[in-house]
N, C-alpha and C positions, 0 to 999 in steps of 0.2 A: 504493499498501498504506498500511497503517499506522505510527504508529512502533513499537509490537511485533508486524512484519509476522505473526509467527507463531501472533500469537490468532485469526484467521482460518480460520486450519489445524485440522481433528482427525482423529484416530487413533482408528478405531473396531477395536470387541472385536468378534466372532462363535466360534462353536465349532461345529463337527459331527463325525457318528458317523465319517462314509467320506469317504474321497480324492476319489471321483466327484463327489458332493456337493458339496464342498468346491470344485472346479473348477468345475462347473456353477456356481455362486451365485457365485463370483468374475468368469464369462466373462458372465454375467447382469448384473452391475453393470458391471461395465467396458463392455457394450455401450450400455447406457443411460446411457452418461457421469455413473453417480451418485459412482464411485472414479476416483480417477487409478490406483490401485497396487493388487493384493493379495497379499498374502506368506499361502503359507500354510506352515506349520511342523507338523513333521511328526507325527506321530501320538507322542499322550505321553500319560499316565494324569490323571486328573480323578476326585475325590472329590468326592461334593456329598450333600446332604439332598435327598430328592426322596420323597412321597407316605409322610413317615413313618420311613424308612430312611434311611441311608446305603449309597449307592450308589458305584461303581466303574465307569467305564468308561474305552474307549480313544475320546479326541477329537483332530482338528486343529485347531488355533487361524488363524483367518485374523484378519489385521493389515490395515485396510482405510485407504488414505488419500485425506481428500476436501477440501472446503470446507465453512464453514460455513450457505453457502445452501443444502446439497445435504441438510442433516442430516435436515429432514423427507422430503423422497422417497426416501433412502438406507434409512431407519427402516424406513416404511411399504413400500416394494418387499422388506425383506431378511424383517421378519415374514410377507409374504406367501407368499414362495418361502421358506422355513427350512421345514427334514424336522422341526423339534420342536414338541410342545406351546406348551412355552415360552423361547423362544430367547434365546440372549444377546445384548443390545447394549449395548456399554458404549461411550460415547465420551468421549476425552481431549482436554484442552487442548496442540497443539502451543507452548509459549511462545518456543520460539527455532526456526529451521532454517535451513540456507544458502541466499541471499535465489534462485540458481538452481534449489534443488529445488524451494521453495514457488512460483516464478513457472512448473516445469513442473509443479505438480499444476493451478495455475490452468488454465495452455494445455492441458491435459489435460481437463479438464470443460467444455471448451467444445466 
């Protein structure tokens, strides 16, 4: 691992409108070993601009844990499988984390 072991690891965000879609997307990404873990957060309210209007919807937030080497494949797969026309795909650096947990992410992706 590098001197800053967290820098290799990423937390990605996406949202979907149905719980079944969240579970299906999570399972597919896990089966392909593109993510080590997906947390699905219960339905919450999202307000956003869409086609000149302010829209309010109920969505599920998915938190995806992965390694930097998986980001391109994860992005491509998520965009292909996602039910939205313009899916959210945001990548955040994990700057620090417990060594054991980061090691678990890495070994889960092999």
